[in-house]
N, C-alpha and C positions, 0 to 999 in steps of 0.2 A: 739783623738780630745782635745784641750785644753778646760778647762771649764772656764767660765766667771770669776773665783776666779783667776785662773792662767793667763788668757790674762790680767786682771786689774793688778796683781801684777808685770807681766812683763813690761807693760807700765809705771807702775810706777817706776821699777827698773832702765830704759834707758832714762827716760825723762830729766835728768840734763844732761848726756852725749850727747844725741842727740840734746839737745839744744846748748852745747857748740860746737860739731860738725858743726851744722848749721851756727852757729854764725862766726865760722872760714871762711866757704864758702861764706856766703855771706854780712858779715860784716856790720849787722844790726840787732840789738835785736829785733825789733818788726817782721821784717821778718822771722827771723831765728823762733821765737815763732809761727807763721802762718805756717812755713813750716813743724815743729815738730807737731803741731795739726793736719794739714793736713795728714801727713803720720801716724801718729797714728789712725786717723779715717780710713784710707783706710785699714790698717791691720785688724782693727776690723771687718770692713764691708766685706772685699773681703777673708781673709785668718782668721779669728776667729776660724773657724771649723778645722784649722790645729791642728797636734800634738804640744805640747808645747816646745818640743826640735827643731821644725822648726822656732819657731818664731822669734829668734835673726838674722837669716840669711836672712828672708823675710823682716823684719822690716830694716835690713840695705840696702838692695836692694831699698826698697820703699822710705827710706830717700832719697838715692842717685839719686833716679828717680825724686823726688819731688824737689830737689835742681835743678837739670838740669831743670825743667819745671820752676821753678822761674826766671832762667837766660833767658831761651826762651821768657816768658812773658815781661821781664824788657826790652828785645832787641825792642819787638814790642812796647811797650810804649814808650821807648826812640825815636824810630823813628817817632811816631806820634807827640810827644812833640816839637821833633825838626822841623818838618813840620810846626806844628802851632805857634812855638815861635816866627817866623818872621812877625806873621800877626798882627799889629797895627791896632786897630779901628780908623777910620777917626777921627781927632780932638783930639786925645789922645796922649800926647808924652810919651816918655819911663819912664820919671820919674814918670807920674801919674799911670802906671801900678801896679795893685796888685801882689805882689811877694807872691806865697804860702809859700815858704821858710822861708821867714822872718816871717810869721804868726806863723811857728813852731819853732821858735828859742827859745830854753829853758832860763830861767834865770840863769844867773852866779852866783856862790857862794849861791845856795839854798840849800847846805847841812847845817842841823841844829846844829850838833855836831862837835866838832872839834876832828879829829883823834889824836892818840899816834903817837910818833915818829916811834915806831916799826910797827905798822899798816901802817903809809905811807910809810914806806920803804919796807915791804912784798906787797904794792899794787903796789909801782913802780916796783918791780922786776917782780911781776907777768904781769903786763902791757908790760914790755919789752919781755918777753918770749912769752906772747901771739901774740906780733907784729912780733916777729922772725918767730912763727910759720905760721903766714898769708903769710909771704915772701915765703915760701918754695913753691916748684912747686907742683901744684895740686895733682899729684898722690903720689909724697912723702908725702905731708900733708894727704892724704885720710888713706895710709897706716899706718902712724905714729899714727894716732888718732885711728883708729881701733886697732892697735896693743897695743898701750900703755894707751890710755884712755878709749875705749870701753871694753879693756882686751880681746882680741879676740885672738884665736890662729892663727897661718899663715895659715892652712889649711881654716879656716873660712873666713879669710881675703881675701886669694886668691879667694874664691867662690864669695864673697861680691863684690870683685872689678873686677870680670871676667879676670884673670890674673894667672899666675903659681906661686906657693910657690916660685920659686926663683926670681920671679919679686918682690913679697913682700919683700924678705929678703934685696934685693938690694935696693928697696925705702926706707926701714925703716933705712938701715945703711946709706945712704947718708943722709936721715933727721937727724939722731942722731949727724953724724960727723958735718954737716952743723951748727947745732943747738949749738952745743958743742963750735966750734971754734969760733962762734959769740959772744955767751954769754961770752967766756973766753976773747975774745978781748974788751969786754964792762966792764970786770972786775966782772964778776958774776961768783962766783965759787958754783958749785951744788953737 
């Protein structure tokens, strides 16, 4: 059984990688934070009494399930929003309607400090890499992130993804070749 300290240390060690994994999946920082927090709470509540060695596999499976749940909820929300979006109250024109998205629009140029040229270039390259990872097919992206970002071995990745080790190797190989070719075409040498 994992002690409270072991559970806490484990959650602390995976929080950044789990967040990045969730961001790649849902493409929204706030939603990704919610997903990671929900997955961590589920792990602590339901599986906190499991041995510490089992926590990484359990957490990966919980994180994947939580991401899928997010997409299911979004589908339901989008259905309701689209149903009610066509309803305009009597006497109100479309121009007079309140737009929730406009109220959450951030201020442009709100960064308070100037970036150095090196920092800017690095951020641009990382942004391009992030975008290219997001474009990978879901299973390739999932295998790639678990193997190279989460530093899981092939067997752990296969168990977390619910597929064979050969499939994990194939997905990772295809992902790395696709990323390398795309980045090379954009002039980025890693």
